[in-house]
C-alpha positions as a Markdown table, in Angstrom:
| # | Residue | x | y | z |
|---|---|---|---|---|
| 1 | Met | 30.6 | -24.7 | -6.8 |
| 2 | Lys | 28.2 | -26.2 | -9.4 |
| 3 | Lys | 24.5 | -25.3 | -8.9 |
| 4 | Ile | 21.4 | -25.9 | -10.9 |
| 5 | Val | 18.4 | -23.5 | -10.6 |
| 6 | Leu | 14.8 | -24.1 | -11.5 |
| 7 | Leu | 13.0 | -20.9 | -12.5 |
| 8 | Ser | 9.3 | -20.6 | -13.0 |
| 9 | Leu | 8.7 | -17.4 | -14.9 |
| 10 | Ile | 5.1 | -16.3 | -14.7 |
| 11 | Ala | 4.2 | -13.2 | -16.7 |
| 12 | Met | 0.7 | -12.0 | -16.4 |
| 13 | Leu | -1.6 | -9.0 | -16.3 |
| 14 | Ala | -4.1 | -8.3 | -13.5 |
| 15 | Cys | -7.7 | -7.6 | -14.1 |
| 16 | Gly | -9.4 | -4.6 | -12.5 |
| 17 | Ala | -6.5 | -2.2 | -11.9 |
| 18 | Phe | -4.5 | -3.9 | -14.7 |
| 19 | Ala | -5.5 | -4.7 | -18.2 |
| 20 | Val | -4.9 | -8.3 | -19.2 |
| 21 | Asp | -4.1 | -9.6 | -22.7 |
| 22 | Tyr | -1.9 | -12.7 | -22.1 |
| 23 | Tyr | 0.5 | -14.5 | -19.8 |
| 24 | Arg | 3.3 | -16.9 | -20.3 |
| 25 | Val | 5.0 | -19.6 | -18.2 |
| 26 | Ile | 8.6 | -20.6 | -18.8 |
| 27 | Val | 10.1 | -23.4 | -16.6 |
| 28 | Gln | 13.7 | -24.0 | -17.2 |
| 29 | Val | 16.7 | -25.6 | -15.5 |
| 30 | Phe | 20.1 | -24.2 | -16.1 |
| 31 | Asp | 23.6 | -24.2 | -14.6 |
| 32 | Gly | 24.2 | -20.5 | -15.2 |
| 33 | Thr | 25.1 | -20.8 | -18.8 |
| 34 | Asn | 23.5 | -23.9 | -20.4 |
| 35 | Tyr | 19.8 | -24.8 | -20.3 |
| 36 | Leu | 19.5 | -28.4 | -19.1 |
| 37 | Gly | 15.8 | -29.3 | -19.1 |
| 38 | Val | 12.4 | -28.8 | -17.6 |
| 39 | Tyr | 11.0 | -30.0 | -14.3 |
| 40 | Asp | 7.3 | -30.4 | -13.5 |
| 41 | Phe | 5.9 | -28.7 | -10.4 |
| 42 | Thr | 2.5 | -28.3 | -8.8 |
| 43 | Gly | 0.9 | -25.1 | -7.8 |
| 44 | Pro | -1.7 | -22.7 | -9.3 |
| 45 | Leu | -0.2 | -23.2 | -12.7 |
| 46 | Asn | -0.3 | -27.0 | -12.5 |
| 47 | Gly | 2.4 | -27.9 | -15.0 |
| 48 | Ser | 5.4 | -26.8 | -17.0 |
| 49 | Thr | 4.1 | -25.7 | -20.3 |
| 50 | Pro | 6.8 | -23.5 | -21.9 |
| 51 | Phe | 4.3 | -21.0 | -23.4 |
| 52 | Val | 0.6 | -20.5 | -23.0 |
| 53 | Ser | -1.4 | -17.6 | -24.4 |
| 54 | Ser | -4.7 | -16.7 | -22.7 |
| 55 | Gly | -7.5 | -14.3 | -22.5 |
| 56 | Ile | -8.2 | -12.1 | -19.5 |
| 57 | Ile | -7.2 | -13.8 | -16.3 |
| 58 | Asn | -7.2 | -13.1 | -12.6 |
| 59 | Tyr | -3.7 | -12.7 | -11.2 |
| 60 | Ser | -4.8 | -14.2 | -7.9 |
| 61 | Thr | -4.9 | -17.5 | -9.7 |
| 62 | Tyr | -1.1 | -17.6 | -9.4 |
| 63 | Phe | -0.9 | -16.9 | -5.7 |
| 64 | Gly | 0.0 | -19.8 | -3.4 |
| 65 | Thr | 2.5 | -22.5 | -2.8 |
| 66 | Tyr | 4.6 | -24.1 | -5.6 |
| 67 | Thr | 6.0 | -27.7 | -5.1 |
| 68 | Val | 8.5 | -29.6 | -7.1 |
| 69 | Val | 7.1 | -33.0 | -8.1 |
| 70 | Ser | 9.9 | -34.5 | -10.1 |
| 71 | Pro | 12.6 | -36.3 | -8.1 |
| 72 | Ala | 16.1 | -34.8 | -8.1 |
| 73 | Pro | 18.6 | -36.3 | -10.5 |
| 74 | Val | 20.9 | -39.0 | -9.2 |
| 75 | Gly | 23.6 | -37.4 | -7.0 |
| 76 | Trp | 21.6 | -34.3 | -6.4 |
| 77 | Tyr | 18.8 | -33.1 | -4.0 |
| 78 | Trp | 16.5 | -30.2 | -3.8 |
| 79 | Glu | 17.6 | -27.5 | -1.4 |
| 80 | Ser | 13.8 | -26.8 | -0.8 |
| 81 | Thr | 10.9 | -28.5 | -2.5 |
| 82 | Gln | 8.4 | -25.7 | -1.9 |
| 83 | Tyr | 8.1 | -22.0 | -2.5 |
| 84 | Thr | 5.4 | -20.3 | -0.4 |
| 85 | Asp | 5.9 | -16.5 | -0.8 |
| 86 | Leu | 3.9 | -15.8 | -4.0 |
| 87 | Asp | 0.8 | -14.4 | -2.4 |
| 88 | Asn | 0.5 | -10.7 | -3.4 |
| 89 | Ile | 0.2 | -8.7 | -6.6 |
| 90 | Asn | 3.3 | -6.8 | -5.4 |
| 91 | Asp | 5.3 | -9.9 | -6.0 |
| 92 | Phe | 4.8 | -9.2 | -9.8 |
| 93 | Ala | 7.0 | -6.8 | -11.7 |
| 94 | Gln | 6.1 | -4.9 | -14.9 |
| 95 | Asp | 8.3 | -5.5 | -17.9 |
| 96 | Pro | 9.8 | -2.1 | -18.9 |
| 97 | Asn | 9.8 | -3.2 | -22.5 |
| 98 | Asn | 6.2 | -4.4 | -22.5 |
| 99 | Pro | 3.8 | -2.6 | -20.0 |
| 100 | Glu | 1.2 | -5.3 | -20.5 |
| 101 | Leu | 3.5 | -8.0 | -19.3 |
| 102 | Trp | 3.9 | -8.8 | -15.6 |
| 103 | Thr | 6.4 | -11.3 | -14.2 |
| 104 | Ala | 7.0 | -13.1 | -11.0 |
| 105 | Tyr | 9.9 | -15.4 | -10.2 |
| 106 | Val | 9.7 | -18.7 | -8.2 |
| 107 | Thr | 13.2 | -20.2 | -7.6 |
| 108 | Phe | 14.3 | -23.7 | -6.7 |
| 109 | Arg | 17.8 | -25.0 | -6.4 |
| 110 | Leu | 19.5 | -28.4 | -6.7 |
| 111 | Leu | 22.6 | -29.2 | -4.6 |
| 112 | Glu | 25.0 | -32.1 | -5.0 |
| 113 | Glu | 24.5 | -34.8 | -2.3 |
| 114 | Asp | 28.0 | -34.2 | -0.9 |
| 115 | Gln | 27.5 | -30.4 | -0.9 |
| 116 | Glu | 26.6 | -28.7 | 2.4 |
| 117 | Val | 23.6 | -26.3 | 2.6 |
| 118 | Pro | 25.2 | -22.9 | 3.0 |
| 119 | Val | 22.9 | -21.9 | 5.8 |
| 120 | Glu | 20.1 | -23.5 | 7.8 |
| 121 | Leu | 17.8 | -20.9 | 9.4 |
| 122 | Ser | 15.5 | -21.8 | 12.2 |
| 123 | Ser | 14.0 | -18.3 | 12.8 |
| 124 | Phe | 13.6 | -14.9 | 11.1 |
| 125 | Thr | 11.4 | -12.4 | 13.0 |
| 126 | Ala | 10.7 | -8.6 | 13.4 |
| 127 | Thr | 9.7 | -7.1 | 16.7 |
| 128 | Leu | 9.2 | -3.7 | 18.2 |
| 129 | Thr | 11.6 | -2.3 | 20.8 |
| 130 | Ala | 10.7 | 0.0 | 23.7 |
| 131 | Leu | 11.7 | 3.0 | 21.6 |
| 132 | Asn | 9.4 | 1.9 | 18.7 |
| 133 | Asp | 12.3 | 0.8 | 16.5 |
| 134 | Val | 12.1 | -2.5 | 14.6 |
| 135 | Gln | 14.5 | -5.2 | 15.7 |
| 136 | Ile | 15.1 | -7.9 | 13.1 |
| 137 | Asn | 16.4 | -11.2 | 14.4 |
| 138 | Trp | 17.4 | -14.4 | 12.8 |
| 139 | Ile | 18.9 | -17.7 | 14.0 |
| 140 | Ser | 21.1 | -20.0 | 12.0 |
| 141 | Gln | 21.6 | -23.6 | 13.0 |
| 142 | Ser | 24.7 | -24.0 | 10.8 |
| 143 | Glu | 26.6 | -22.1 | 8.2 |
| 144 | Ser | 29.1 | -23.2 | 5.5 |
| 145 | Asn | 31.0 | -21.1 | 3.0 |
| 146 | Leu | 28.7 | -18.2 | 3.6 |
| 147 | Met | 29.9 | -14.6 | 3.1 |
| 148 | Gly | 27.2 | -13.1 | 5.2 |
| 149 | Tyr | 23.8 | -11.5 | 5.3 |
| 150 | Arg | 22.0 | -8.4 | 4.1 |
| 151 | Val | 18.6 | -7.0 | 5.3 |
| 152 | Tyr | 16.1 | -5.2 | 3.1 |
| 153 | Arg | 13.0 | -3.1 | 4.0 |
| 154 | Asn | 9.9 | -2.0 | 2.1 |
| 155 | Glu | 6.5 | -0.5 | 2.9 |
| 156 | Thr | 4.8 | -2.9 | 0.5 |
| 157 | His | 5.1 | -6.6 | -0.1 |
| 158 | Asn | 7.3 | -6.0 | -3.2 |
| 159 | Gln | 10.8 | -7.2 | -2.7 |
| 160 | Thr | 11.9 | -5.8 | -6.1 |
| 161 | Ser | 11.7 | -2.2 | -4.8 |
| 162 | Ser | 12.9 | -2.9 | -1.3 |
| 163 | Val | 15.7 | -0.8 | 0.2 |
| 164 | Leu | 19.0 | -2.3 | 1.6 |
| 165 | Ile | 19.3 | -1.2 | 5.2 |
| 166 | Thr | 22.6 | -2.9 | 5.9 |
| 167 | Pro | 25.1 | -1.4 | 3.4 |
| 168 | Ile | 27.9 | -3.3 | 5.0 |
| 169 | Ile | 27.4 | -7.1 | 4.8 |
| 170 | Ile | 27.0 | -8.8 | 8.1 |
| 171 | Pro | 29.7 | -11.4 | 8.3 |
| 172 | Ala | 28.7 | -15.0 | 8.7 |
| 173 | Thr | 30.4 | -17.1 | 11.5 |
| 174 | Asn | 30.5 | -20.3 | 9.3 |
| 175 | Thr | 30.2 | -22.7 | 12.2 |
| 176 | Ser | 28.0 | -25.7 | 12.9 |
| 177 | Gln | 26.8 | -24.1 | 16.1 |
| 178 | Gln | 23.6 | -22.0 | 16.5 |
| 179 | Gln | 24.2 | -18.3 | 15.9 |
| 180 | Asn | 21.9 | -15.4 | 16.7 |
| 181 | Tyr | 21.9 | -12.2 | 14.6 |
| 182 | Thr | 20.2 | -8.8 | 15.3 |
| 183 | Val | 19.7 | -5.6 | 13.3 |
| 184 | Val | 17.8 | -2.6 | 14.6 |
| 185 | Asp | 16.0 | -0.4 | 12.1 |
| 186 | Asn | 15.4 | 3.1 | 13.6 |
| 187 | Glu | 14.3 | 4.7 | 10.3 |
| 188 | Val | 10.6 | 3.8 | 10.8 |
| 189 | Glu | 7.6 | 5.9 | 11.7 |
| 190 | Ile | 4.7 | 5.2 | 14.1 |
| 191 | Gly | 1.7 | 4.0 | 12.2 |
| 192 | Gly | 3.6 | 2.5 | 9.3 |
| 193 | Thr | 3.7 | -1.2 | 8.3 |
| 194 | Tyr | 7.1 | -2.5 | 7.1 |
| 195 | Tyr | 8.2 | -5.7 | 5.3 |
| 196 | Tyr | 11.7 | -7.2 | 5.8 |
| 197 | Trp | 13.8 | -9.7 | 3.7 |
| 198 | Leu | 17.0 | -11.4 | 4.7 |
| 199 | Glu | 19.5 | -12.3 | 2.0 |
| 200 | Ser | 22.1 | -14.9 | 2.6 |
| 201 | Val | 25.1 | -14.3 | 0.4 |
| 202 | Glu | 27.6 | -16.8 | -1.1 |
| 203 | Ala | 30.4 | -16.1 | -3.5 |
| 204 | Asn | 28.2 | -16.6 | -6.6 |
| 205 | Tyr | 24.7 | -17.1 | -5.3 |
| 206 | Ser | 22.3 | -15.5 | -2.8 |
| 207 | Lys | 19.0 | -16.6 | -1.3 |
| 208 | Phe | 16.2 | -14.5 | 0.1 |
| 209 | Tyr | 14.0 | -15.3 | 3.2 |
| 210 | Gly | 10.8 | -13.5 | 4.1 |
| 211 | Pro | 9.2 | -11.2 | 4.1 |
| 212 | Val | 8.3 | -10.7 | 7.7 |
| 213 | Ser | 6.1 | -7.8 | 8.4 |
| 214 | Ile | 5.3 | -5.6 | 11.4 |
| 215 | Lys | 3.2 | -2.5 | 12.2 |
| 216 | Val | 4.9 | 0.2 | 14.3 |
| 217 | Glu | 2.3 | 1.1 | 16.9 |
| 218 | Gly | 2.6 | 3.6 | 19.8 |
| 219 | Glu | 2.3 | 7.2 | 20.7 |
| 220 | Val | 4.2 | 9.8 | 18.7 |
| 221 | Pro | 6.8 | 11.3 | 21.2 |
| 222 | Pro | 6.1 | 15.0 | 21.9 |
| 223 | Ile | 8.4 | 17.7 | 20.6 |
| 224 | Tyr | 9.2 | 20.2 | 23.3 |
| 225 | Pro | 10.4 | 23.7 | 22.9 |
| 226 | Glu | 14.1 | 24.2 | 23.5 |
| 227 | Val | 13.6 | 27.4 | 25.6 |
| 228 | Thr | 10.8 | 28.4 | 28.1 |
| 229 | Ser | 9.2 | 31.7 | 26.9 |
| 230 | Leu | 6.1 | 33.9 | 27.3 |
| 231 | Lys | 4.6 | 35.4 | 24.1 |
| 232 | Asn | 2.6 | 38.6 | 23.6 |
| 233 | Ala | -1.2 | 38.3 | 24.2 |
| 234 | Tyr | -3.5 | 38.7 | 21.2 |
| 235 | Pro | -5.6 | 40.6 | 20.6 |
| 236 | Asn | -4.3 | 43.3 | 22.9 |
| 237 | Pro | -6.1 | 45.5 | 23.8 |
| 238 | Phe | -9.3 | 43.4 | 23.8 |
| 239 | Arg | -12.8 | 44.4 | 24.6 |
| 240 | Ala | -14.7 | 43.5 | 27.8 |
| 241 | Asn | -17.0 | 40.4 | 27.3 |
| 242 | Ala | -14.5 | 39.2 | 24.7 |
| 243 | Ser | -11.2 | 37.2 | 25.2 |
| 244 | Thr | -7.5 | 37.3 | 24.6 |
| 245 | Asn | -4.9 | 34.5 | 23.9 |
| 246 | Ile | -1.6 | 34.0 | 25.8 |
| 247 | Asn | 0.9 | 31.7 | 24.2 |
| 248 | Val | 3.5 | 30.1 | 26.5 |
| 249 | Glu | 6.2 | 27.5 | 25.8 |
| 250 | Leu | 7.9 | 25.3 | 28.4 |
| 251 | Lys | 10.9 | 23.2 | 27.7 |
| 252 | Glu | 11.0 | 19.5 | 28.6 |
| 253 | Gly | 11.0 | 18.8 | 32.4 |
| 254 | Glu | 9.6 | 22.1 | 33.5 |
| 255 | Asn | 6.2 | 23.0 | 35.1 |
| 256 | Gly | 5.1 | 26.5 | 35.8 |
| 257 | Thr | 2.2 | 29.0 | 36.4 |
| 258 | Val | 0.8 | 31.8 | 34.3 |
| 259 | Thr | -0.8 | 34.4 | 36.7 |
| 260 | Ile | -2.9 | 37.4 | 35.8 |
| 261 | Tyr | -2.7 | 40.5 | 38.2 |
| 262 | Asn | -4.4 | 43.8 | 38.4 |
| 263 | Leu | -2.3 | 47.0 | 38.9 |
| 264 | Gln | -2.8 | 46.7 | 42.7 |
| 265 | Gly | -0.9 | 43.4 | 42.6 |
| 266 | Lys | -4.0 | 41.3 | 43.4 |
| 267 | Val | -4.2 | 37.9 | 41.7 |
| 268 | Val | -7.1 | 37.8 | 39.2 |
| 269 | Lys | -6.6 | 34.4 | 37.8 |
| 270 | Ala | -3.9 | 31.7 | 37.6 |
| 271 | Tyr | -3.2 | 28.8 | 35.2 |
| 272 | Asp | -0.9 | 25.8 | 35.7 |
| 273 | Val | 1.2 | 24.9 | 32.6 |
| 274 | Thr | 3.2 | 21.8 | 31.7 |
| 275 | Pro | 6.0 | 21.1 | 29.3 |
| 276 | Gly | 5.1 | 21.9 | 25.7 |
| 277 | Ser | 3.4 | 24.7 | 23.7 |
| 278 | His | 0.1 | 26.0 | 25.1 |
| 279 | Thr | -2.4 | 28.7 | 24.3 |
| 280 | Ile | -4.3 | 30.1 | 27.4 |
| 281 | Thr | -7.5 | 31.9 | 26.6 |
| 282 | Trp | -8.6 | 34.5 | 29.1 |
| 283 | Asn | -12.1 | 35.9 | 28.9 |
| 284 | Gly | -11.6 | 38.8 | 31.2 |
| 285 | Thr | -13.1 | 37.3 | 34.3 |
| 286 | Asp | -11.6 | 36.6 | 37.8 |
| 287 | Thr | -11.4 | 33.3 | 39.6 |
| 288 | Asn | -15.1 | 33.7 | 40.8 |
| 289 | Gly | -16.3 | 34.3 | 37.2 |
| 290 | Asn | -16.9 | 38.0 | 37.7 |
| 291 | Ala | -16.1 | 40.3 | 34.8 |
| 292 | Cys | -13.0 | 42.5 | 35.3 |
| 293 | Ser | -13.2 | 46.2 | 34.8 |
| 294 | Ser | -11.4 | 47.9 | 31.9 |
| 295 | Gly | -7.8 | 48.8 | 32.5 |
| 296 | Ile | -4.3 | 47.5 | 32.5 |
| 297 | Tyr | -3.5 | 44.0 | 33.7 |
| 298 | Leu | -0.2 | 42.1 | 34.1 |
| 299 | Tyr | 0.4 | 38.4 | 33.2 |
| 300 | Lys | 3.4 | 36.6 | 34.5 |
| 301 | Leu | 5.1 | 33.2 | 33.7 |
| 302 | Ser | 6.9 | 31.6 | 36.6 |
| 303 | Thr | 9.1 | 28.5 | 36.1 |
| 304 | Pro | 12.3 | 27.2 | 37.6 |
| 305 | Ser | 14.3 | 28.6 | 34.6 |
| 306 | Ala | 12.2 | 31.7 | 33.7 |
| 307 | Asn | 10.2 | 34.6 | 35.1 |
| 308 | Ala | 8.6 | 36.9 | 32.5 |
| 309 | Thr | 5.9 | 39.6 | 32.9 |
| 310 | Lys | 3.9 | 41.4 | 30.2 |
| 311 | Arg | 0.9 | 43.7 | 30.1 |
| 312 | Met | -2.5 | 43.7 | 28.4 |
| 313 | Val | -5.4 | 46.1 | 28.3 |
| 314 | Ile | -9.2 | 45.6 | 28.6 |
| 315 | Ile | -11.2 | 48.3 | 26.9 |
| 316 | Lys | -14.9 | 49.1 | 27.0 |
């Protein structure tokens, strides 16, 4: 399958966080091996100059939409005449051989008039599920000679460092009928913002869509103890007019009561407890707020699955 690709190579340095010495613009059309020519395009760069050196510049000058302005050659058509995703410094990558050089890629493609577009997407979205996972959905209106799809995720707008979350390619149906696809990403955390890209894969070419972004919002689910238990009070003994702490853990689905008794078996004070880990602070007073006398006291945890009793001492 013969294809021609227009690449706009923008290498630049950002001011502020990045030092800037020069940038360059290379616009070239090639068929994978041979360079065929240069096409003009509109956008923040306004032209197709093969090389421009400059003083310090603002990288945000290069954000925005790029539009092909030259007509396609006879017998060909542009798959898409606009590129709209260059809108963030994270779109630029640092040249490993030249740390002062930053590069972004804007890609257009020409197709032969009798060549079908491999895929026509009508939707690409990311939504939250009831479990606070991210559900990625896309809808194709038609597919032709397409191997399938891959989905990528990142916590920034930078596609270059994104992570493939579908190691096995999602097969395309290759029909002219509308098809719906869904991938659920459960490796996300509440409070995080995530960016997703969709890659449509042909035998010798692939195209990226996105990113779509979403913030995972919701309550962090509680982590319950596996076993209900009553811990030792601390400090123990403790002085009158001071306090002691009683740690208690209840497994998920249980409710219970911690009750403090004197040695005569009279209830001094009681606390209701719910699933989870709790610290009960007892200041040595009874239900009416009266100070208890020095001596030995018992504290008991009662739940459907456990009954445990321990002792503590109030000293003068």
